[in-house]
Structure formats: structure tokens, C-alpha cells
C-alpha positions as CSV (number, residue, x, y, z in Angstrom):
1,M,-24.2,-6.2,-66.5
2,T,-28.5,-6.0,-66.0
3,D,-31.2,-6.5,-68.7
4,R,-31.5,-2.4,-66.7
5,Q,-28.3,-1.3,-66.8
6,K,-28.0,-2.4,-70.9
7,R,-30.6,-0.2,-71.4
8,S,-29.6,2.1,-69.4
9,T,-26.0,2.3,-72.0
10,A,-28.0,2.2,-74.5
11,S,-27.8,5.2,-77.5
12,A,-30.6,7.9,-77.0
13,L,-33.7,7.9,-79.1
14,T,-32.9,9.3,-82.5
15,G,-35.2,11.5,-84.3
16,R,-35.3,8.7,-87.1
17,E,-36.8,6.5,-84.6
18,K,-38.9,8.7,-83.5
19,I,-40.6,9.7,-86.3
20,S,-41.4,6.6,-87.6
21,Y,-42.8,5.1,-84.3
22,G,-45.2,7.8,-84.5
23,A,-46.2,7.2,-88.5
24,G,-47.3,3.9,-87.1
25,A,-49.7,5.1,-84.6
26,V,-50.9,7.6,-87.4
27,G,-50.7,4.5,-89.7
28,K,-52.8,2.1,-86.8
29,D,-55.1,3.7,-85.2
30,M,-56.4,5.4,-89.0
31,V,-57.1,1.4,-89.5
32,Y,-58.9,1.6,-86.1
33,M,-61.0,4.4,-86.4
34,L,-62.4,3.8,-90.0
35,S,-63.3,0.2,-88.7
36,A,-64.9,1.7,-84.6
37,G,-66.3,4.8,-86.8
38,Y,-68.3,3.3,-89.3
39,V,-69.0,-0.8,-89.5
40,L,-71.8,0.1,-88.7
41,Y,-72.8,1.8,-90.8
42,Y,-72.2,0.6,-93.7
43,Y,-73.5,-2.6,-93.1
44,Q,-77.0,-0.8,-91.6
45,D,-77.7,1.7,-93.2
46,I,-75.4,0.9,-97.2
47,L,-76.3,-3.2,-96.8
48,G,-79.7,-3.0,-95.0
49,I,-78.5,-5.8,-92.4
50,N,-80.7,-5.4,-89.2
51,A,-79.3,-3.1,-86.9
52,I,-80.1,-5.4,-83.3
53,A,-78.4,-8.2,-84.8
54,M,-75.5,-5.6,-85.9
55,G,-75.6,-4.7,-82.2
56,I,-75.4,-7.5,-80.8
57,I,-72.4,-8.6,-82.8
58,L,-70.3,-5.7,-82.4
59,L,-70.6,-6.5,-79.0
60,A,-69.5,-9.3,-78.5
61,A,-66.3,-8.8,-80.6
62,R,-65.3,-6.1,-78.6
63,I,-65.6,-8.3,-75.6
64,F,-63.9,-11.3,-77.0
65,D,-61.5,-8.2,-78.6
66,A,-60.3,-7.5,-74.8
67,L,-60.0,-10.6,-73.7
68,N,-57.3,-11.2,-76.2
69,D,-55.7,-9.0,-75.2
70,P,-53.7,-10.8,-72.5
71,V,-53.5,-13.7,-74.2
72,M,-52.3,-12.1,-77.2
73,G,-49.8,-10.4,-74.8
74,M,-48.8,-13.2,-73.2
75,I,-47.3,-15.2,-76.8
76,V,-45.2,-12.5,-77.7
77,A,-43.5,-12.3,-74.4
78,N,-43.1,-15.4,-75.2
79,T,-41.9,-14.8,-78.4
80,R,-38.1,-15.3,-79.2
81,T,-37.0,-14.6,-83.4
82,K,-34.0,-13.0,-85.0
83,M,-36.2,-9.8,-85.3
84,G,-37.3,-9.3,-81.8
85,R,-40.4,-10.8,-80.3
86,F,-42.2,-7.2,-81.3
87,R,-41.3,-6.8,-84.8
88,P,-42.8,-9.9,-86.0
89,W,-46.2,-9.9,-84.8
90,L,-46.3,-5.8,-85.5
91,L,-45.9,-7.0,-89.7
92,V,-47.7,-10.3,-89.3
93,G,-50.8,-7.9,-87.8
94,T,-50.5,-5.9,-89.8
95,L,-51.2,-7.6,-93.0
96,T,-53.6,-9.7,-92.0
97,N,-55.3,-6.5,-90.8
98,A,-55.1,-4.5,-93.9
99,A,-55.9,-6.9,-95.6
100,V,-59.5,-8.0,-93.2
101,L,-60.1,-4.5,-93.1
102,F,-60.0,-4.8,-96.9
103,L,-63.0,-6.8,-96.9
104,M,-64.6,-6.3,-94.5
105,F,-65.6,-3.4,-96.3
106,S,-65.9,-4.9,-100.0
107,C,-69.3,-7.3,-98.2
108,P,-70.6,-9.3,-102.0
109,P,-73.5,-7.1,-102.7
110,A,-75.2,-11.0,-103.8
111,L,-75.6,-12.1,-100.4
112,D,-78.5,-12.4,-98.3
113,G,-79.0,-10.7,-94.9
114,G,-78.4,-13.8,-93.5
115,G,-75.2,-13.8,-95.7
116,M,-74.3,-10.8,-94.9
117,V,-74.6,-11.2,-91.0
118,A,-72.5,-14.4,-91.1
119,Y,-69.9,-12.0,-93.4
120,A,-69.9,-9.7,-91.4
121,A,-69.3,-11.8,-88.0
122,I,-66.4,-13.2,-89.7
123,L,-65.1,-10.2,-90.7
124,Y,-65.6,-8.7,-87.5
125,V,-64.3,-11.2,-85.3
126,L,-61.1,-11.8,-87.4
127,W,-60.5,-7.5,-88.1
128,G,-60.1,-7.8,-83.8
129,V,-58.1,-10.7,-84.0
130,T,-55.3,-9.4,-86.5
131,Y,-55.9,-5.9,-84.6
132,T,-54.4,-7.0,-81.4
133,M,-52.2,-9.3,-82.8
134,M,-49.9,-5.7,-84.4
135,D,-51.7,-3.4,-81.6
136,I,-50.2,-5.2,-78.6
137,P,-46.5,-5.6,-79.7
138,Y,-46.7,-2.0,-81.0
139,W,-47.3,-0.3,-77.4
140,S,-45.4,-3.3,-75.5
141,M,-42.0,-2.7,-77.0
142,I,-41.1,0.9,-76.2
143,P,-39.2,0.0,-73.6
144,A,-37.4,-2.1,-76.2
145,F,-35.4,0.2,-77.6
146,T,-35.6,3.3,-74.7
147,R,-33.3,4.0,-71.4
148,G,-37.0,4.8,-70.1
149,G,-37.4,8.2,-68.1
150,K,-37.8,11.4,-70.0
151,E,-37.4,9.6,-73.2
152,R,-40.0,7.0,-72.8
153,E,-42.0,9.5,-70.9
154,N,-42.0,11.9,-74.2
155,L,-42.1,9.2,-76.7
156,T,-44.8,7.5,-75.2
157,T,-46.1,11.0,-74.8
158,F,-45.8,11.4,-78.9
159,A,-47.0,8.6,-79.9
160,R,-50.6,9.3,-78.4
161,S,-50.7,12.1,-80.4
162,C,-49.8,10.8,-84.0
163,S,-53.1,8.5,-83.0
164,G,-54.5,11.3,-82.0
165,V,-54.4,12.8,-86.0
166,G,-54.5,8.9,-87.2
167,S,-58.6,9.4,-85.2
168,A,-58.8,13.0,-87.1
169,I,-58.0,12.1,-90.4
170,V,-60.8,9.3,-90.7
171,T,-62.6,10.9,-88.6
172,I,-63.4,14.3,-90.8
173,F,-62.2,13.0,-94.5
174,T,-64.2,10.2,-94.5
175,M,-67.7,10.3,-96.2
176,A,-66.8,13.5,-97.9
177,A,-63.8,11.3,-99.2
178,V,-66.5,7.8,-99.7
179,H,-68.5,10.3,-101.9
180,A,-65.5,11.3,-104.1
181,I,-64.0,8.4,-104.9
182,G,-67.7,6.2,-105.0
183,T,-68.5,9.1,-108.3
184,M,-64.9,9.2,-110.0
185,A,-65.9,5.7,-109.5
186,G,-69.6,5.3,-111.5
187,G,-71.8,4.7,-108.2
188,S,-74.9,6.1,-110.3
189,G,-77.5,6.8,-106.6
190,S,-76.5,7.1,-103.2
191,R,-76.2,3.1,-101.7
192,E,-73.9,2.4,-105.0
193,T,-71.8,5.7,-104.1
194,E,-71.0,4.6,-100.9
195,L,-70.7,0.8,-101.7
196,L,-68.5,1.4,-104.1
197,G,-66.6,4.8,-102.1
198,F,-66.0,2.9,-99.0
199,R,-64.8,-0.1,-101.3
200,Y,-61.5,2.3,-102.1
201,F,-61.1,4.4,-99.6
202,S,-60.1,1.5,-97.2
203,L,-58.2,-0.2,-99.5
204,G,-56.6,3.1,-99.9
205,V,-56.9,3.1,-95.6
206,A,-55.6,-0.7,-96.1
207,I,-52.0,0.1,-97.8
208,L,-51.9,3.0,-95.7
209,F,-51.6,1.1,-93.3
210,V,-48.7,-0.7,-94.7
211,V,-46.3,1.4,-95.0
212,C,-46.7,3.4,-92.2
213,I,-45.9,0.2,-89.9
214,A,-42.8,-0.8,-92.5
215,F,-41.6,2.8,-91.4
216,T,-42.0,1.9,-88.1
217,V,-40.5,-2.1,-88.4
218,L,-37.4,-1.5,-90.6
219,C,-36.3,1.5,-88.1
220,I,-36.9,0.7,-85.2
221,H,-34.4,-2.3,-83.5
222,E,-35.9,-3.6,-80.2
223,N,-33.3,-4.5,-77.6
224,S,-33.2,-8.5,-77.7
225,T,-32.5,-8.2,-73.6
226,A,-35.9,-5.6,-72.9
227,E,-38.5,-8.0,-71.0
228,M,-42.4,-7.3,-71.4
229,K,-44.8,-8.8,-68.4
230,A,-48.0,-10.3,-69.4
231,V,-51.1,-9.5,-67.9
232,S,-53.4,-12.0,-67.2
233,V,-57.7,-11.6,-67.4
234,R,-56.9,-12.0,-63.9
235,E,-54.6,-10.0,-62.7
236,M,-56.6,-7.5,-63.8
237,F,-59.8,-8.6,-62.3
238,G,-57.1,-8.8,-59.4
239,S,-56.0,-6.0,-59.4
240,L,-59.1,-4.0,-59.3
241,I,-61.2,-6.0,-56.4
242,R,-57.6,-4.9,-54.0
243,N,-57.5,-0.9,-54.6
244,D,-60.9,1.1,-54.3
245,Q,-60.0,3.9,-55.9
246,A,-58.8,1.6,-59.7
247,M,-62.4,0.3,-60.0
248,T,-63.5,3.9,-58.9
249,V,-61.4,5.1,-61.6
250,V,-62.6,3.0,-64.2
251,L,-65.7,2.4,-63.8
252,T,-66.0,6.2,-64.5
253,I,-64.6,5.6,-67.8
254,V,-66.8,2.9,-69.1
255,L,-69.8,5.1,-68.2
256,I,-68.3,8.7,-69.5
257,N,-66.7,6.7,-72.6
258,T,-69.9,4.9,-73.0
259,A,-71.5,8.7,-73.4
260,M,-69.5,9.6,-75.8
261,Y,-69.2,6.3,-78.1
262,I,-72.8,6.3,-78.4
263,T,-72.9,10.0,-79.6
264,S,-70.8,9.3,-82.1
265,N,-72.0,6.5,-83.1
266,L,-75.8,8.0,-83.5
267,L,-73.5,11.7,-85.1
268,I,-73.5,10.5,-89.0
269,Y,-77.2,9.5,-88.2
270,F,-77.9,12.8,-87.2
271,F,-76.2,15.0,-89.8
272,K,-77.5,13.2,-92.7
273,Y,-81.5,11.9,-91.8
274,D,-81.8,15.2,-88.8
275,F,-79.9,18.2,-90.8
276,G,-80.6,16.5,-93.7
277,G,-79.6,18.7,-97.4
278,T,-78.8,16.7,-99.8
279,G,-74.4,17.5,-99.7
280,W,-74.7,16.6,-95.4
281,Y,-72.0,14.8,-95.4
282,N,-70.1,18.0,-96.3
283,S,-71.4,19.8,-92.8
284,Y,-71.0,16.9,-91.3
285,T,-67.4,16.9,-92.4
286,L,-66.6,20.0,-91.0
287,F,-68.3,19.8,-87.9
288,N,-65.3,17.1,-86.6
289,M,-62.7,19.1,-87.8
290,A,-64.3,21.3,-85.5
291,A,-64.6,19.1,-82.7
292,G,-61.3,17.4,-83.2
293,A,-59.8,20.2,-83.4
294,A,-61.6,21.2,-79.8
295,Q,-61.0,18.0,-78.5
296,I,-56.5,18.6,-79.5
297,L,-55.7,21.8,-78.6
298,A,-57.8,21.0,-74.5
299,M,-55.3,18.4,-74.5
300,M,-52.5,20.4,-75.4
301,A,-53.7,24.3,-74.4
302,L,-56.6,24.1,-72.1
303,Y,-55.9,21.7,-69.8
304,P,-52.3,23.0,-68.9
305,F,-54.5,26.5,-68.3
306,L,-56.8,25.3,-66.1
307,R,-54.0,23.3,-64.4
308,R,-52.7,26.4,-62.7
309,F,-55.3,27.5,-60.6
310,L,-57.7,24.3,-60.2
311,S,-57.4,20.9,-58.7
312,S,-57.1,18.0,-61.3
313,I,-60.5,16.8,-60.0
314,R,-62.0,20.3,-60.0
315,I,-60.7,20.7,-63.7
316,F,-62.2,16.6,-64.2
317,Y,-65.5,18.3,-63.0
318,V,-64.8,21.4,-64.7
319,S,-64.9,19.3,-68.0
320,M,-68.0,17.3,-66.9
321,A,-70.4,20.4,-66.6
322,M,-69.2,21.3,-70.2
323,A,-69.4,17.7,-71.5
324,V,-73.8,18.9,-70.4
325,I,-73.8,21.9,-71.4
326,G,-73.3,20.3,-74.5
327,Y,-75.5,18.1,-75.0
328,L,-78.1,20.5,-73.6
329,I,-77.5,23.1,-76.4
330,L,-77.5,21.1,-78.5
331,L,-81.3,19.0,-77.8
332,V,-82.4,22.7,-77.7
333,F,-81.0,23.9,-81.2
334,A,-82.1,20.4,-83.0
335,S,-85.4,21.1,-81.3
336,S,-86.0,24.2,-81.8
337,G,-85.2,24.5,-85.1
338,L,-82.3,25.9,-85.3
339,M,-80.3,23.4,-87.1
340,M,-77.8,25.9,-88.5
341,L,-74.2,24.4,-89.4
342,P,-72.6,27.0,-86.9
343,L,-74.7,27.4,-83.7
344,L,-74.1,23.2,-83.7
345,L,-70.4,24.0,-83.5
346,I,-71.7,25.4,-80.2
347,P,-72.2,22.0,-78.1
348,G,-69.7,20.4,-80.4
349,V,-66.8,22.0,-79.7
350,L,-67.8,21.7,-75.5
351,V,-67.9,18.0,-75.8
352,M,-65.8,17.9,-77.6
353,A,-63.2,19.9,-75.0
354,S,-64.0,18.3,-72.8
355,S,-63.1,15.1,-74.0
356,G,-59.7,15.9,-75.1
357,M,-59.9,16.8,-70.6
358,N,-61.2,13.6,-70.3
359,N,-58.8,11.3,-72.1
360,V,-55.6,12.8,-69.8
361,L,-57.4,12.8,-66.4
362,V,-58.0,9.6,-66.8
363,T,-54.5,8.8,-67.2
364,I,-53.3,11.0,-64.4
365,F,-55.9,9.3,-62.3
366,L,-55.1,5.6,-62.9
367,A,-51.8,6.7,-62.1
368,N,-53.0,7.7,-59.0
369,T,-54.3,4.1,-58.0
370,V,-51.1,3.2,-59.1
371,D,-49.4,4.9,-55.9
372,Y,-52.1,3.6,-54.1
373,G,-52.5,0.8,-54.1
374,E,-48.7,0.5,-53.5
375,V,-48.7,1.8,-50.3
376,K,-52.6,0.4,-49.1
377,N,-51.4,-3.4,-51.2
378,H,-47.7,-2.6,-50.9
379,R,-48.0,-3.8,-54.3
380,R,-47.4,-2.0,-57.9
381,D,-50.3,-3.1,-60.5
382,E,-49.3,-0.4,-63.0
383,S,-49.2,-3.2,-65.6
384,V,-51.9,-4.8,-64.4
385,I,-54.1,-1.4,-63.8
386,F,-53.3,0.4,-67.3
387,S,-54.1,-2.6,-69.6
388,M,-58.1,-2.1,-67.5
389,Q,-57.9,0.6,-69.5
390,T,-57.5,-1.0,-73.5
391,F,-59.9,-3.7,-71.8
392,V,-62.6,-0.7,-70.6
393,V,-62.7,0.8,-73.5
394,K,-63.7,-1.8,-75.7
395,L,-66.3,-2.1,-73.7
396,A,-68.0,1.5,-73.6
397,S,-67.1,0.5,-76.5
398,G,-69.6,-2.1,-77.4
399,L,-72.2,-1.3,-75.0
400,A,-72.8,2.3,-76.4
401,V,-72.8,0.5,-80.5
402,L,-75.5,-2.1,-79.2
403,I,-78.1,1.4,-77.5
404,A,-76.5,3.3,-80.8
405,S,-78.4,-0.1,-82.8
406,I,-81.0,-0.6,-81.0
407,T,-82.0,3.1,-81.3
408,L,-81.8,2.7,-85.1
409,A,-83.9,0.3,-85.1
410,V,-86.9,1.8,-83.4
411,F,-86.7,4.7,-85.2
412,H,-86.1,2.8,-88.7
413,L,-83.1,4.8,-89.4
414,S,-81.4,3.6,-92.1
415,N,-80.6,3.9,-96.8
416,A,-83.2,1.5,-96.6
417,S,-86.1,2.0,-94.7
418,V,-86.3,6.1,-95.3
419,S,-86.1,5.6,-98.9
420,E,-87.1,3.9,-102.1
421,S,-85.6,5.1,-104.9
422,D,-81.4,4.7,-104.5
423,Q,-81.4,8.6,-106.6
424,V,-82.4,9.9,-102.6
425,T,-80.1,12.2,-101.6
426,D,-81.7,14.9,-98.7
427,F,-82.6,11.7,-96.8
428,S,-84.1,14.0,-94.0
429,L,-87.5,14.3,-96.3
430,D,-88.4,11.1,-95.2
431,V,-87.9,10.6,-92.3
432,P,-90.5,11.5,-89.7
433,A,-90.3,14.0,-87.0
434,S,-91.2,12.2,-84.7
435,A,-88.3,9.9,-85.7
436,Q,-86.3,13.1,-85.6
437,M,-86.8,13.8,-82.5
438,G,-86.2,9.8,-80.5
439,L,-83.4,10.2,-82.1
440,R,-82.0,13.9,-81.3
441,M,-82.2,12.2,-77.4
442,V,-80.6,9.5,-77.1
443,M,-78.2,10.7,-78.1
444,T,-78.3,13.6,-76.0
445,L,-80.2,12.6,-72.8
446,V,-79.2,9.6,-72.8
447,P,-75.4,10.1,-72.6
448,I,-76.2,13.2,-69.5
449,A,-77.6,10.4,-68.0
450,L,-74.3,8.9,-68.4
451,L,-72.0,10.8,-67.6
452,I,-73.4,12.7,-64.4
453,A,-74.0,8.7,-62.7
454,A,-70.3,9.2,-63.2
455,F,-70.1,12.1,-62.1
456,F,-71.6,11.0,-58.6
457,W,-70.0,8.5,-58.8
458,F,-66.4,9.8,-58.8
459,R,-67.6,12.5,-56.6
460,R,-68.8,9.8,-53.6
461,K,-65.5,7.5,-54.3
462,Y,-62.2,8.8,-55.0
463,I,-60.7,10.3,-52.3
464,L,-57.2,10.6,-54.4
465,T,-56.1,14.5,-53.7
466,D,-53.3,16.7,-54.7
467,E,-52.6,16.8,-51.3
468,K,-53.2,12.9,-50.7
469,V,-51.7,12.0,-54.1
470,E,-48.3,14.2,-52.7
471,K,-48.6,12.8,-49.1
472,I,-48.3,8.7,-50.6
473,A,-45.6,10.5,-52.1
474,K,-43.7,11.0,-50.0
475,E,-44.5,7.9,-48.1
476,I,-43.3,6.2,-50.9
477,D,-39.5,8.2,-51.0
478,R,-39.3,7.2,-47.6
479,S,-39.9,3.8,-47.9
480,A,-37.8,3.4,-50.6
481,G,-34.8,5.0,-48.9
482,N,-35.6,8.9,-50.2
483,P,-37.1,11.2,-47.7
484,E,-36.7,14.4,-49.7
485,R,-38.8,14.7,-53.1
């Protein structure tokens, strides 16, 4: 009996396995979002490290992390243990990553500027390496305990949804929780409160992460015959060179994600130093709650609704227009003094709903390029092309954080530079109007420019309409000896 036959005759996925796998996704994306969303703020704004230095560190670390993914894939593929090839790395990666996460948000305050930079650089690189050690086997193990087809597709969709829940929890509640925990821990000023809050909040997230992944490791049982194809960096870029449509979609993803990540990195500074108020972090929490709900609803409801009437390409254009309009509204409201939270929710909902639909659309477009490549090049580079998605997301994240860091340095936006007293609570009062305007323009006009560039690039280069995709699918069926679609 072949490996594929063994997997196809295996028992169906149980509810316990599905829930335990989803729990792992919640835990690991809580950790990812805490690092991706707040490490710049922690080191630059609270500890006062030079913003450009932090931007360079984060960019270099994320590119290194992206290039490290194929290496980890090859290591996992060649692992043989009694626990299987995936679960040992999942467990080891989780334990080490949780420890590094806590240390990363527990920088010794006695360090000088150079010491803090070295500490941040070492810990962030270690965090990326240990996260990859866990993340690659987590997603790669799906074929080891599912039978394929609908079961595998449904589990992947469920896990991605759970990832969104984990990200949303941290995005929404971090700052409110940090201030509450820091106050309970005895923080006497804004900086000390946030230092203590991040230390203990990161410890709580790290513990939840370990518990969630332990649940996954204990409840999932690998099929020892399951195969894993490791993808090299050379294969990834070779596939892009051969497949012009994959190249088109990948560059589009880089432009769109860079635009969105610039906004997400600067949003906390906008609320702290522009929107202002003594309870700015509560407004920031409510904003993220509404925006996160819009993103999820767009994926689950708005996209399926629009798909009844429009092609995927037209929905993409609608999505891009929504984001651009949202950014323009945000700039107009902020520049005209209409800084009321209910009004700011309008652009927030538009931009994040666009992001939600784009998350669905880019996956569809990438899948279409796989079929296109099979017909054009007579090879199906499915795993290679989808591995590229992780690489470009990390690249976009690194570029965005560098742009955000330069912005913070140019406009001197940090806890240390705008307030002489640690007791200051309304930081917007200390920020010059020119700096506030500069921040608004970077977090709106730069993303607009990137989205417009993505729109024209995609419109000019992408040719896989619904009709073209259907024609390619029929051609593949005929080649496989199955003329009926």
C-alpha cells in the first residue's frame, strides 16, 4: 500500500484534533502579533533606542528570518524521531520562543544605549529563529494527520481563522492590558507602568502559547509515512522567473502589505501623540476592536456577498478603492481637527475591510498562478509558490518597519523626546503640530502611493480572468484524462 493510500484510508479527523490544532494557531499568532506589533514601540518609545537603529535591526532580522524558512523546512523534512518529524520541533521551538519573547520584553533598564541596541538585536534575531523553528513544522504537519481533499482544506481554513483570532486578541487588548497590569504592579509613571506592563503581559502570552501548543502536540498523532517537500530559496525565485503571473501577484502582495504594515506600525503613535488624551490607549483599543471586526466580517461575509455579482479581479479593484478612500478620509478628519473616535472608525473600517478581502484574494490569485504555471511550463510549483508568500510577507513587514522608524526619527516622536516628566499622560500636548501633520501624511499618503502602484502593476500584468482560469482548468483536466469538469 502506498503512502497516499495509507493516508486516504486513515480515520477521519476528530473534533478534538481539529480544536487542538486550532488552539495552537491561536497561541502562536498571539506571540507573533505581540512581537510584530509592539517590539518597535517597546524599544523605541519606552526605552528610547534610536528609531533608525531599531528599523535597521528589524528589517535585517526579518529578511534573515524569511531566508531561514527554507533551511528550517529542510531540517524538519530530514528529522526522524519516535514523536515524528514535526512535533519535536513544534515543542522545542515553542518552549525556546516563549522564553525569548519574555526576555525580549524584559530588557534590563541598567543597560546603556549601545547595550540596549545589542540586547534588542540579539533577542529579536533569536526570536525569529525560534519562531521559524515552530512555525514551519506547525503548518507542514497538516498532511501528516489529515486525509486530503475537503478535510485538509477545511482544517487549513479553520486554523487560519484561529490565527486571526490570536492576532486580534493581542492587537485589540495589548495596550489596555499593559497599562492595567503595569499599574497593578506598582508603576509610578507612564514609562515605568508600560515597562512593567509589557514584562508581565509578555509572560502571560508566553505561558498561554506553551499551553496551546502543548494541547496540539498531545492531541495530534502524526502518520509516520507522511511526506514533506522542503523548498529551497533557489526554487522559490526560480519559480517566479518561470511564472510571470506568480511574479505579478508576489510584487502586488509586497506593495499592499507594505502599505498596510506602515499604517499598523504607526497607528499606536497616532493615537498617543496626535489623537492624545490621558486614556489614549482605551481609544486605541476600541479602534482596533472595530477595525478587527471589520476585517473578519469582510473575509467571512463581504467577500462571499460581492462574489455573487463581481469577478475576483473586480472585487480586488473595489477593495483597493475602499482602502484609498479610507486613508483619504483619515487624513481629512485628522487635518481638519475632527479627531473624534466615532468618526475615525469610518476610515478604520474601510481600510481593514479592504485588508480582509485582500487576504482572501491574494490566496486565490496565487492558486490561479499555480494552474497557469502547470499549463505554461508543464510543472506544478504549488508548494514553491505558496512558500514564497511567507517570504514576501516578512519582506514587506521589514520594509514597513524601516519606513515607520525613519518617520519616528525625523519627527522626534518618542516617550523620551516629547516629555521631560515621567508623569506626563497626555503626550499630544508636547508634540509640535508639524510633527503631528508629518505623521498623518506618512501613515496615509505613503500607503496610498503604494496601493496605487499595486493597482496599476496588477491591472497591467495580471491576465488570469475568471474565464481564463476556467479555460486553464479544463485544459489541465483534459491532460489528466478527465475531460469533464
